[in-house]
N, C-alpha and C positions, 0 to 999 in steps of 0.2 A: 504493500500500500504506500502511496506517495506521502511523504511527510508534509503536513499542512504548513509547517513553518517554512520549509524549503520552497513550497509552492508560492508563498507570499514574499519570499526574500527578494531583494533587488537582483537584477541580472548580474552574472559574473562578467569577468573581463573578456572572455572569448565570445565573439559574435560572428555569425555568418552574414552574407550580404543582406538577407531578408531582415535580420535583426538590426542591421545598420539603418535600413529605412525606417524601421519601427522606432528607433531611437530618435531620429529627427522628427517623426510624426508626434512623438510623445514629449516634445521639448518643453512644453508648458510645465511639466512636472518638475523640471529642474529649478523652477523659480519658487518652489514651495517654501514659504517663510515659516517662522516659528508659529504664527497664528494661523487659523484656518483661512484659506483664500476665499474672499467674498465672491459670491456667484456673479455679481455684475461689477466687479472692481474695475476702476479706471482711474487715471490721474485726475480727471475732472471730478469724479466722485469723492476723491480724497480731500478736495478742498471745498466741497459744497458745505452749506450751512449745516452744522451738526444738530442732531436731535438729542434731547435729554437721554441719559443712559437709562436702560431698562434692566430690571433685575434679571440676572441669568443664573439659574440654579444648575450646579453640576449634576450629572446623572447619578442617582443614588445607587449605593451598593445594595443588592437584594439581601434581605435578612429574614431568617426564620426564628420566631420567638418560641421557645420550648418551655412549657410551664409544668411544674411538679404538682400533680393532683393525687399524690399517694395518701395513704391513711393518716400519716403524721400531720398532714396539712389541716386536719380537723381539730388540732390542739387550739385551745382558747386562751392565747397569750399574746396576741398581736398588738394591742388588745383586740378582743374579738377573735373569731376563727382566722387562722392563718390563710386558709383558702379564700376567705372573703377579702382579706387584705390584698392578696395576690390578684384577685379578679378586679378589685377596685383600681389597683395600680395599672393593670393592662388597659382598663377602660379609660382612665385618665390619659394614659399614653396615646391611645388611638385618637383622642380629641386634639392632640397637639402636633401630630406628625404632618409634614407637608404633603400636599395632594399627590405628587408623583412618586412617593415612597413605594418601593417594591417590598411588600411584607407578607409573611404567612404566619400561621399559628398552629402549633403542635402541642399536644398534651399527653401525659402518660398517667396511668393509675386510676382511670375513671370507671372501668368496667368489671373489676373483680374485687374481692375482699383481700385480706392480708393473711389468710390462713396458709398452712403448709400445703394443703391440698390444692390451693389455687395458685401456687407459685409459678408453675410452668406457663399457665395462661397469663398470669399477671406480669411476667417478665417479657411478654410479647404485646402487652396492652398499651399500644402507642397509636394515637389517632391524629390525623391531620384534619384539624377543624377548618382550616382555610389554606389552600395552596398559595405559594408565593405569587403575588400579582400586584397590580396597582391598588393602592389603599382604597378599601371600601369600609369606612369606619362603622357604618350602621350594621352591615352584615357581620363584621367581626365582633362588635359589641354584643349582638344577639347571641353569637356562639359562646362568648365568654360567660354570659349570664347563665347558661345552662350547664356549666361545669360543676361536677360534684367530685369530692375526693374520697377514695376508699381503698386503693390497692397498693401495688409494689412500686419500687423506684428503679426502673431499668435505664439508668443514665447512659451507659455505654451503648446499648441498643438504640436509644433515642438519638444519640449523636450520629450514628450511622444512618438512621432513617432521615434525619434532618439534612444531612449532607447530600443524600440521594435526591431529596425533594428540591434542592436548590439548582440553579442553572449549572450546566456542565463546564462552562468557561467563564473567565473573568473573576474579579474579586467578589466574594460573597461572605456573609457572616451568619453566625448563630448566636443568639442571646439566650442563655439557659438560666432559669431561676429554680433553685432547689432548696429545701429545708433540711436535707440530710444526704448521707452517702448512698451510693448504689447498693441495692439489696439483691441484685440479680447477677453480679459478676461471677464467672466471665461472660462477656468481655469487660475488663476493667475500663472505666472511662478514660483514664490517662493513656492506656494502651491504644484505645481507639483514636484518641487525639494525635498520638505519635504516628499511628498508622496513616492517618489522613495527611499529616504533614510530610511523611516520607514518600507518599505517592505524588507529591508535588502539587496537591490540590491547593488552589489559592483561596483558602478558607481560614477565617479567623473566628475563634470561639471566645465570647465574653461571658463570664459567669457571675451570678449574684448568689451569695449564701444568705439565706433568710433564717436568722436565729439558729445558726448551725454550731455544732461543737468542733473541737480542734481537728478531729479525724476528717469530717466532711469538708472543713475549710481547706485542709491540705489537698484533698482530692480535687475539689473544684479549682483551686489555685493551679494545680498541676495541669489540668485540662486547658486552662487559659494560657499558661506559659508555653505549653507544647505547641500551640498554634499561633503564638505571638499576640494573644489576646490579653484582656485585663480581668482582674477579679475584684469584687467589692463585697463588703459585709453590709447587711441590713438588719438592724435590731428591732425594728417595729414597722408599723404600717406606713408611716411617713417616710422612714428611711428606705423602705422598699420602693415606694413610688418614685422617690428622687433617684435612687440607684438605677432602676429600670429605665427611666427617662434618659439618664446620662449614657447608659450603655448603648441604647438604641441609637442615640444621636451619634455616638462614636462609630457604631457598626455601619451606619449608612453613609459615612463619609470616608475620607482617606485620600491620599495623593492620587490624582487622576492622571494616569499615563496616557500618552498618545504617540502614534507613529507606526510606520510599516514594520512588521516583525522581521528580524534579521538574525542570523546565527553567525557570529564571527568565527574566523578560522583559529585553530589552536596553535598554528605555526606562522611566523612572519613570512610573507610571500606576496609577490605582486599578483598572485592569483587569488588573493583573499577577496571576499565580497566587495564589490564596488559601491560606494556610497556617493551618489550624485547629490547635489544640494537638496535637502529635505530633512525629514525627521524619522528616526528609527527607534525601535525598542528591542533590546536583547536581555537575556537572563544570565546572571553571574552567580554561580552556585555557592562558592565559599569565599570567606574573607581571608585576611592574612593573620599575622600574629602581633604580639606587642611590639615587635621590631618593625619599625616603619619601612625598613628596606625589604622586608619579606612580604611579597604580594600573594594574594589568593588567585582566584580565577583571572586569567589574562587572555584577551582575544585580540584578533587582528582584522583590519579592514583595509581598503584602499580608497583614496579620493583622487579625482582627476586633477592634473596639474597643467596650467597654461600660463605663460608669461603675462605679467601685469595683473593677475587675479590675486586677491588677498583672501585667504581662508579664515573663517571664523568657525571654530568647532567647539561646541559645548557638550559635556557629558554630565548628566545628572543622575545620581544614584539614589534610589528611593528606599527609605528605611521601612522595616516592618512596623505594623501597629502594635508595638510591644515595648516593654520596659527593658532597659539595659543598665548595667552597672556604671558607676561613676568613672570618669577618666578613661573611657574606652574610645578608641579611634574608629572613625567610620568615614570612608571616602574612596577616592580613586586617583590614579595617575594617568595622564594622557600624554602620549609622545607622537610626534610626526617624524618618520624615518625615511631614509633613502633605501634603495634595494640592498646596499651593503650594511644596513642597520645603523648607519651614522645618524645621529640625532639632528633633526632640523629645528624642532621646537619642543618644549616640555612645559607642562603645567600640572600642579597638584591641587585637587579640591578635597578638603577633608575638614572634619570637625572633631573636637574632643568633647564627647558627650558627658556633661556634668550637670547634676541636679535634674536629671530626667528630661532634659531638653530634647525635643524630637524635631529634626530638620533634614532636608534633602540637600546634601552638599553638591556643588557643581564645579567642575574644572573647565576653564575656558582657554582655548588657544586663540590668541589674537594675532594673526599673521604668522610669519612674515609674508610680504608680497613676493610672489614667485618671480624670479628673474632679476631681482634687485640685489645690491651688495649685502643687505641684511639677511638675504636668503641664500648665502653662498654655500651653506651645507645642505640645501634642499635640492631635490631634482628640478630640472628645468622643463621637462616635458613628460608625457606619459602619466604615471600615477605616483603618489607618495603612499607609504604604508602608515596606517593609523593604528597605534597600539594603545589599548585601554586595559588597565589593571586595577582590580579591586584591592584595596588595602584596609588594614585595621582589623582588630579582633571583635568589634561589635557585631553581634548576630552572625558570627563567622560560619556557623553551620547551617544557616538559612539562605536559600536562594533569594535574590533580590533583582528587581528590574533596573536597567540602566537606559535612560533616554539619550540618544546621540543626535544632535542637530548640526547639520553641515550647511554653511552659507558661503557664498563666494561673492566678493565685492569687486566690481570691475575697476580698471584704472580711471583716474579722474584728473582733470585740470583744476587745481585749487588756487590759481592766480588771483581769482576774484574773492577769495575768502580771507577774512581778517586773521591776524596772527593768533597763536594759542591764547586762550582766555586766562586771565588772572583769577585767583581765588576770590570769590565774592563774599560780601558780608552776609550774615545770616538774615534771611528774609523775614519780614513780620509774620507772625503766626496768623493763619486764617481764623475766621470767626465762624462758629457753627450757626447755621440757619435752621429752618424747619426741615426735619429729616424726611427722606424718602427711603422706603424699605429696599434692601438690596441683599443678595446672597453672594458673598465672596467666593472665589474659586478655591478648589483644593490643590491647585498646582498652577504653574505658569500657563498651562494649556487652556484652562477654562476660566482664567481670571477675567472678570468683566471690566470694561473701560469706565473710568470715572470722568464726569463732566466737571471742568474747572468751576469752583465756587459753589457747587452743589453739596449739600450735607446728606449723608446716607447713614442709616442705622442697620447694624448687623449683629449677629450673635457669634460667640466663640466658646468652645468647649475645651476643657483642659486636655492637653496633648494634641491639640488641633492647630492647623495653620489656615489663614485666610489670605488669598492672593488677589491683588487688584492691579490693573494696568493704567498708565497715564501717558497719553501721546505727547511727545515733545518734538518741536520743530527746531531747526537750526536757530541758535540765539536764545533759547528758552531754558528756564529752570523750573523746578517745582518746589512747593512747600506744603506741609501737611500738619493737621491737628487731629489727634486720635484720643478720644476720651471715654473712659468707662462710665456708663450710666446705670448699669445693673438693674435691679439687685441680682446678686448671684443666686442661682438655684441648684443645689443648696449652698449656702455660704460656707467657706472654709476658714475656720478660726480667725485670729486677728491679723495674720500675715498674708493669707491667701496664697496664690501661686504666681510665679514670675512670668511676665509677658514681655516679649521683645518685638521691636519693629526693625525691619531690614529693607534696604533699597537695592534694586538690581537694574543694570542697563539692558538695552534690547537684546544682547547676546548672553544674558543671565550672569554676567560678572557682577559680583557684589560691590556696591559703591558706598556702603554704609561707613560712616566714620565713627571713631571711638565715642565721640560726644553723643551720637545718636542711639547707642546700643545699651545704655544703662537700663536694666530691666525695671519694671514696675510691678508691684503686687496687686493683682486683680483677684476676683472671686472671694474676697474677704467679707467679714460681717459688715464692715463699713466700706462704702464705695470709695475707691481711690480718687482723690481730687487733684492729683498731679498728672496732667495729660502728657502724651507724647507729642512733641512739636519740634520740627527741624526743617531743613531745606537742603537741596543738593548744593554742593559748594561751587560747581562750575556750570556755566551754561553750555549747552550742546554746540560743539563747533568741530568741523572736520579736521582742522589743523591741531586740535588738542592731542592728536596721536603722536605728535613730536614732543609733547611736554612730559612732565613727570606724573604727578597725581591726576592731572587733567586728562591723561590718556584714556581713562575710563569713561569720559564724556565726549568721545569723538564720533558718536553715532546719533542720528535722529531716529525717531520711531517710538515704540512702546517701552517705557520704563515701568518697573514693577515695585509695588509695596507688598510686604508680607508681614502680617500680624501673627505671631507664633506664641503659643502658651506651653509652658512646661507641663509634663504629665503629673497626675496626682491620683494614682491608682486606688489608694485607700478610700478616696471620696471624690469621684469625678464631679465636676460642676460646670455650669454654663452661665454666661453673663452676656449682657448687651453693651454695645459701644457705638459711638458716633465717629465718623470719619469724613473729613473735609480736605480736599486737595485744591490748590490754586496753581495754575500755570502762569508764569510771568516772563516778560522779556519781549523786545521787538524782534520779529522774525528777520533773520539775516540771509544774505545770499549763500547758497550752498555750492558745492563743487559741480563741475560739468563732467558727467561720466561718459567715458568712451567705450568702444567695443573691446571685448577681450582680446589681448594680444596687440592692441594698437599702441603706437607711440604717441602719447598725448602731449601736445604742445603746451607751453606755459604762458604764451603771449595773450591768450584770450582772457578778457575780463568780464565777459557777459555770463552770468550764471544761468543755468538751465531753469526756465520757469514753466515749461510745458511738460517735461517728462518727469518732473519731481514734484510730489505733493507737498514737499517741505519748503518750497520757495514762494508760495502764494501770498501776496500781500494781504489778501482777504482774511488771513488767519492771524494777522499781527495783533499783539496785545501788549499793553504797557503794564509795568508793575503796579502803578496806581490804579489802573482800570481793573485789573484782576483783583486787587485787594478790596476795592469798592464793591465789586460783585460778590465777593465772599462775605463782606460785612452785611450786605443786604440779603444774603441767603438766596441769591439768584440761581435759578435752575435753567436759565435760557441764555447764558453767556456763550455766544457762538464764536467768540474771537479767540478762545483759549486753545484751539487746536484739538479739541476732543471730538470723538466720533461716536455716532450712535449705531444701532443695528443696521447692518447692510452697507456701512461705510467702511473706509479703509484708512489706516494711519501707517501704511507701510513706509519704510525708509526710502528716500529718493533713489538710492542706488539699486533697489529692487526693481523699480520701474525702468531705470536705465539699462539694467541687465537684460531686460526683455528684448531690446533692439538688437543685442549681440548674441542672443541665445542660439539661434539656428547655426550661426557660424561657429560658435564654441562647441556645440555638440557635434557638428560635422567634423571639426578638427579632431575631436576625441575619437570619432568613428574611424577616421583615417588612420590614427595611431593604432587602434585596436585591430583593424583589418590588416595593416602592414605587419603587425606582430603575428597575426594568425597565419599570414602567408609565409612569414619567416619560419614559424613553427612547422608548417606543412613541408616547407622545403627541407628543413632539418631532418624530417622523418623519412624523406624519400630515400630508397636504396641507392 
């Protein structure tokens, strides 16, 4: 049978004449940027009057709720019956879940008693009250109302049944509520959890122990840890309601990966999978060790090389939804190599996980431009070998996803661009206005765009990240104000949990400065009255790439904000917050992009105004105007460079690259066909 991953993987380097024609015909795919390509995108659309941002919810992770209805749930100490508290908690939960939630309900212990004679039947007494599907709160509530508790506790069998009832592919979750340990083993619940994990099933189990003893607590904790899930105690009806709410919120979210599936080669070779510009996803099985020099899974790919093109390659490694010990390293190394394995460029992206912070590290290769003196150790034609290695001991025995994004920037005439920008003063903090509801993304891929000067309200759960994108044009900066408004549900003691705010540029390179990243305690009994407020230090300018710190601001396009909360597995919590972003600065001339491989003259002073959405005067905004809009709480500021649904904020060089695309791909095809003919000649007797 054909491997489905191989079937979806990008074409290899060897092509026949028919494949060469297909390459040219499929040239539009080479322009795939980080964000989804709009159906009707055009340079004109990119500078049209933007619409207010609309809430964009990421696709939810399907979740099966498994409820214990064994005989012990009839104990009257919740206060009231435990089963009544559990039913009330599920009913309350159903009333708060968002409409697109994919949820099902399973129960065990409802059809038999607890006698020895009934054990065989009781250990198979598992019922699906509602299959996983789009939320129907009324139907589920009716099913919950009819639950009665009476029988055994077949947790292991229930986990297997719940896993089988979920979709066969993609991330999915189980949330299990039990008041005791399994009474039917074998199979032991932890053995089942390990079995599912070893099968490579992308399944996370979160567990809640309701008035459990130490033995049951250990068992339920083991189930969660084996699958990268979380465990919580609930000592009464209120605690159960809060714990169940938090668990399901965590279960239906998580980093949203995107990209074409690809399987990297195990050995460095120019025959490794070819990654043309676009986004890809691969799986890396194991991590390294405490020695940073010792890598885990290492894979190889190739990228096309053409003189004058500047590669931007980012690799993001996605952490499991699980706790990890303090001071554990998690990340990856990215290298660009010649065929003799001489290094052309290297970058490391890693974090030292401390205090249960959960984040997805990214390594970004920024250049060098092929065919220039700075790229003297790089190949000048054909392909370069891309090496990606997983490092660090965090979750070392668990497979994780890695997103690889390849972009190619064409040569440009920058004679009409101002010199590198100087470090700017901190911009005035925006002012919150009347908020509009918005659901932040779970990753770079599904981050909604924010309109300058508009205030949004969103929610954050412990251990979760919320991503947003802010379009910047040449000459612009951004400032932000992020404030917890709460109240936390449930509140976590007097200190709460640390929250962080980070900023990334269009190729996912972090541009956060030390002053921006001092964490604040949210989710506490008292709402934190100290907001996050900062601004980018440099305006976006093409010539910043020749500077020092300003180098990270040498691209126009979507910049990203990430609001990230530390984990708190003993007591998960959610809170609400406000976010306001203001885009400031007069739009400047950008570079004039030329075709790939062209020798670009430097005498021209006229910037491109038709091929680049970043040079339109209609998008100009001054600092004072943007600040006024924020103060007034305006949601209609069309001058700040934001885009609404169906519009584009692609960098100017993406549009310029389109004009040179066919020539670039054709040149690549010529290289591939010539090598194929050489290979064939070498094999002739």
